[in-house]
N, C-alpha and C positions, 0 to 999 in steps of 0.2 A: 504492501498498500505505499508507504513511505517512496519508494524507487518510484513507482506512478505519479505520485504529489510530484517528486521532484522532478521529473521527465514533462510534465507540465509547466511548471514554475519556469523550467526552464526556455521553454516552448516560449510561453506569456513573454517572457524578457527578451528573448531573440527577437520576437514581433515587436518589440517596441524601442530595441535597438535598430531595426530597419527601418521603423516607418520614423526615428528619429533621423537618422543618415538621410532620407529620401526629403525629411522636408528640409534639412540643413544645405540638401545641394540645392533645392529650390532656391531657398532664401539668401544664399549665398550669390547665386549667379545672378539673383535681382542683384545685391548690392555690387557686386563688383562691374556687372553691367552700366547701373545707376553712376558709380563714381566713374567710370569712364567719361561716359556722354558728361554731367556736369563739369568734370575738369578739361572738357575740350569746349563747351559753350560758354562757361564764366569769362576766358579771355577772349571770345570770340562775337559774340554777343551787341554789344555796341557797333561792331562794322554789317552788324545785317537789320538794322534797325531800317522803318520806314521814316524818312527823313521829311518835315513837311518843308512844304516852296517846290518840290522837285516834282516832276510830272510822273506817271505810272512808271515809262520805259526809260527814265529819266533818272531815278533812284542809284545812285552807286553802288548797291548792293544787288541789282537785280539783272538776271543772266550772269551771273560769272559762275558760282557754284555749279557746274554741270548743268546750263543753261534751267537750273532751279530759280525761285525766286522766294528768298526768306522776307522781303521788306514787305511782301504782302502778307505771307503767313503770318509775320509780327502783328503785321495792323488787322488781321482775322481774330489775333488773341486778345486783343485790348480794345478796340472798338464793337461796338453792337450795332452802327450803323456802317462799317467799313463796306465797301463795293465789291470786296472779294472774299464772300463767304460761299460761292458757288455752290449751291445746295444741289444741284444735280451730279456733281461731280463727290462731294462730302458734304453729304447730308448730316450727318450727327456729330462732326467735325466739334461745333459749340459745347457738347455735353461734354467731350475730355481736353477742351481747350479753354476756350473763351470763358466757360463759367465758372471752370477751375482756378483760372488765373485772376477773374475777379474777385474769387473767394478770398485770394492769397492776399490781393491788395488791400481787401476792408480788414483782414489782420495786422497790416501793417509793413506788409512785406514790399520790397521794392517792385515796382513792375517789371524789370527785366529780370532780377532776379526771379520772379513768381513765374517767367516765361519760363526758364532753365529749368528751374525745380520740375515744371510741369511735363516740358521735353524729356528731362533726365529719367523719370518717372515711367514716360512711356516705353525709355530704351530699357529701363528693369523691369517691365511688365514683359516686353519682349522675351526678356533673355531667361527671364524665371519660366516663362510659357512654353520656351524652346527646351527648357531642363523638364517642367514635365511631362512633355514627346517623350524626351528619350527613356524617364522612367519609366513610361505609360507600352514602350516599345520595344527596348534594348537591355538585355539581360545583362552584358558583361559591363562589370563596373567601369573598368578601364576605357570601353570603347565609349562609355558616355560620357565620361571626363573628355575626352578627346575631340569629339564630335560638338560638346558644348565650348571648346577652346576654338576649335574650327570658325565656328559660328559667330564667336567675340573678335574673331584675328582676321575674318573675313573683311575686305576691303567694302562691301557695300555697307556693315555695321562700322566700323570704324571711322569711314566717310561720314555716314547720313545721320550717327550717333552725335555727331557735334555741329550739325546746322541745324537751322530754325527752319525746318521744313515738317512734313506730315509721317513721310516714309515708313519712319521708327515704331510710329504709332501702330501706323495702318498694317506692318506687319505684324503687330501684335495682335490683330484683331484676325490675321488669318490665320494665326498659330490657336488662336484661342479654339476655333473652328476646329484644326486640327486637333487638337487636344479632345473635345466632344469626338472627334470622328474613333480617335483612338482608344476612348474608354467606351465605346458604342461596339469596335471592333472587337473587344476582348470579351465583352457580352453576349457580341452576333446578334445583337438587336438594337435601335435608336428609338429611344423615346422619344415621343411627340411633342412635346415642348422644347426636350433638348434641340431637334429637329427647325423647329419656328427659332429659338434661338439662336443658331449657328446662321441661318440665315441673316437674322436683324444684324449680328455680327459682322459678317461678313460685306454688308452694307454700311459698317457703323463709321468708315471715315473715307473709303472711297469706292462709289458705287457698282464700278466694274468688278471688284472684290466678292459681288453678292456671287459669282459662280459656284465659290467655294460651300458654301451654303444648299447651292442646287447640287452641286456635284456630291454631297454628303446624300443629301436626299436619293439622289437615285441610285447611289449605292446601296441602300435599305429599303426605299419603297416600290411600289406600284407605281405607274404613272398617274392616276387619279389621287395616289398619297399624298405623290409631290406637288400637285397642281394643287393642293388643301396646304402644305406645308409654305409655297410660294406664295398664294393668296393671303394666308392669313399674316405672313411676316412682313408681306409689302402693306397690310395694313399697320402694321406696328411701327413701321418706319414713316408710313405717310401719317400718322398721329403726333408720330416725335417732334417730324419735321414740322408740324403745325404748332406742336406746344413749343416749339424752339422760336419760332416766328411771330410769337406774344413778345419776346423781347430783342428779338436778331431782325434785323432788316433785310430779309432775302432778295436779291435784286433779280432773280430768274425763277419761273416756275420749276418742279420736282425736277422732271424729266427733258428738260430744255436740252439740246444739242446745239451749241453756239456755235456761228461760225469760226470763231476762234480754236474749238477743238478738230475741227471738219481740216482746218490746212496742215493737221498734222497727221493724217492718213495719208501713208504711201508716202510722206514726205522725201523725197530724195537726199537730203545728209544722211539719213539711217542707211543708205546703201545698200547692197544687194542681200540675198538670204544668208550665206556665209556671216556677213558685215553682223547682221542683227544675231546670229547664235552666239557666234563668238563674242560678242558685248554682254549677251544674257547667260551663257554658259559659263563662260572662263573669265570674262571681266570684273563679274560681280562676285568673284570669289580672290582670283588673284590681279592686283592693280595695275596697268600697264604702262609706258610713259603718258604721264598726260601731257596735254599740249593745249596751246590758245588757240582756239577756232576762231576764225574770222567768216562767218556763215550769215545769210540775209535770210531770216527765219520767215519774214511774210515778206513779199514785194514792194511793199510803201514803208517798208522802216528801214531803217542803218543796218550795215552788217554788223552785227554784237561779237566781241572778244570774250567768249565763252569758255573755262575748261572744258576739254572733252575729252575722253577715249575711244567713244565710237571707232575709227579711225586707226587707233593704235593698232601695230603689231602684235602677234601673240609672243610674249617675254621679250619684248621692248625694252625692258629695264635691266637687261644687261644677262649675265652666266643666270645668276640666283633667280631671276624671275621666270626666265625660259625652264630651268628645273622644276622651279614649283609650278609651271602650267602643263609639261610632262607626266606631271605626279597627280596632277589634280585630274587629268583627261584620262587618266591608266587607273585612278578611282572611279570615274563616273563609268567607264566600260569594263573594269571589272566587275561593281556595283549591277549593274545592267546584266551580264550574264548572270549573275547569282540569282539574280531575282526574276530571269526570265527561265532560266533551270527549275527554279521552285515549281512543282506541280499545282499546288493549290494555293491560288491564292486570298490573302485578306481582305475584308472590304476596306480597312488603313490602306492596303496595299496598292486597290483599286480608285480611291478615292485619290493619292498621293498622283499615280497617273495621270489622273486626268486632270488634276489641279496644275501639275506643272505643262499638259499639255497646253492646258487651258490659258496659262500665262504666255506660254510661246506664242502660239495663235495670234491672240491680242497684240502683244507687241511686234508682231511679223508684219500685222496692219499699221496699229498704232503709235508714234514716239519719231521724236528726232535722236537726241541722244539717251539710249538706252540703261546707260549707266543710273537714270533716275528711279528706274524699276527695281534696280537689284534686291532691293531690300525686300520685295514682294518674292523674288525667286528663290534666293540665297538660302534662307531656312529651309523651303523646298527640296531644295538641289543636298545640304546636310543632311535632311531625314533622311531623302534616297538613299545618298553613301552609308547612313547607322545601318540602314536595313541591310543594305546588299552586303557588306561588311560580316552583319550579325547574323548570316545565313552560310558564310564560308566554315569550312571546317580545315584540321589539323596547319598542316604546313602552308598551306594560302591565308590563312587566318593569322597566323601568327606573322606569316612576311608583312601581310596588310597593316596589322597593329604597330609592326617594328618599324613601318613606313611612315606610318601616322605620326608617330612619337617623335619624327625627327621633322617631318612636312610642317607638322600643326606649328611649332614654336618659329620654326624659319619662316611661314607665311605672317605671323604676326610680324614678325620683326621687320621684315619686308616692308608689310603693309603700311606700318607704321611711320618708316623712312620717308616712303612715297606721299603719305599725307602730310607730313613737313614741307615737301617739295612742294604739292600741291597750295598749301597753306600761302608760302611767299609768293605766289604766283597770283594767289588771289587778292593777296595786301597789292600789291603791284598794280594790277588793274581797278581793284577799288578806290586807291589813292588818286588814280589818274581821274577817274570819272567825279570824285568829289572836288578835285582841283577845278577840274573843268565846271563846277557851279550848274544850276539849275538852266535847261534851257527857254530860252524864249516860248512864248505860247504858237510864234510863228511856226518856230522850228520843232515844238516838242508834236510828237505825232499824236493824233486821237487814239480814244478807243476804240475798241473792234465796234462796226455799224454793222 
């Protein structure tokens, strides 16, 4: 009896230890990402603000960080009447952005500090959700740690975690849907409320990310139930959009597709199919040489000198960059073979395949500097490699883990070094635009008509 009781006690203690270790993994992942993002944002935020007196295209911080628009994002985080809410593309962003920043400023936190805290919290959430996904999907502790470190060391995370942009928060919403998919896959059933929640989360920051909730529903439900989940989630999102409209002044209706967006469909700057796949699959993880583009986005605008990598060659940063690209490509190929040979695919694996295919197809059509969307794809690629390596056996598995032990720290060091180079280029362009001063009304281009 005592022996049986002791075994039971040991079992319960082991379970508590395992639970504690898992909680610690998630919490530490959040803290590390929050710290990295906050440390990058604090010294940069003043050079990414919306400056009064400048036209929207004349903003010094506009269209430099890979064609992104930090001044507009900054404005939407502090101004209820900002013109840049864009509820057709970012329907629920005020709930995790504007409202949070306003609350922090009410309790006495400086505006720019509140923005840094909010954006860094989003980065922490993305990292914590990645850790949760790995706990649900990967049994090997070393592999979990390596994949988490790979996510945090990826070029997409290091660059976008320190810029006043939505991409990391959007990535968190994708990873939240992915976590729901992982739980449902383990249980082999998807709760209907979870399906609706996944669709709402998918659309939370970027409307095109609704595809993840749709794919999750497709993996578990028959067409009629998929339609019900989409219908009910659309009603929830629409209701949330109308509620936010009571305090936020939207300048477009919910599903408006404006002319500005249409100009980015098959835009020639994005290049051919190889250029697009290279940017999405490779540059999102291993940053190549960053160059200054002189590209005319729209026919009536002056050419913009923004940082770009869309046309950078693979491994263009030198020997280490080339080695990292080769290793990352081998990891993708090895994972593809491993998962292809697996006879029975789990619902999560089907969801992941659909998510990757959906993002690739979307940005083969839409976008110019596709590095902007790396945070929508990099987490999926990390999970894809994690699942592929997780299926390996014996020597192949040991070789893959050994390779990852060398690859991950080298990747993080390489990407961080080129982050510093890009920051120097950014500051040069920012100072030039700042010194030029605001354009006159006659020179400033008007907003899209």
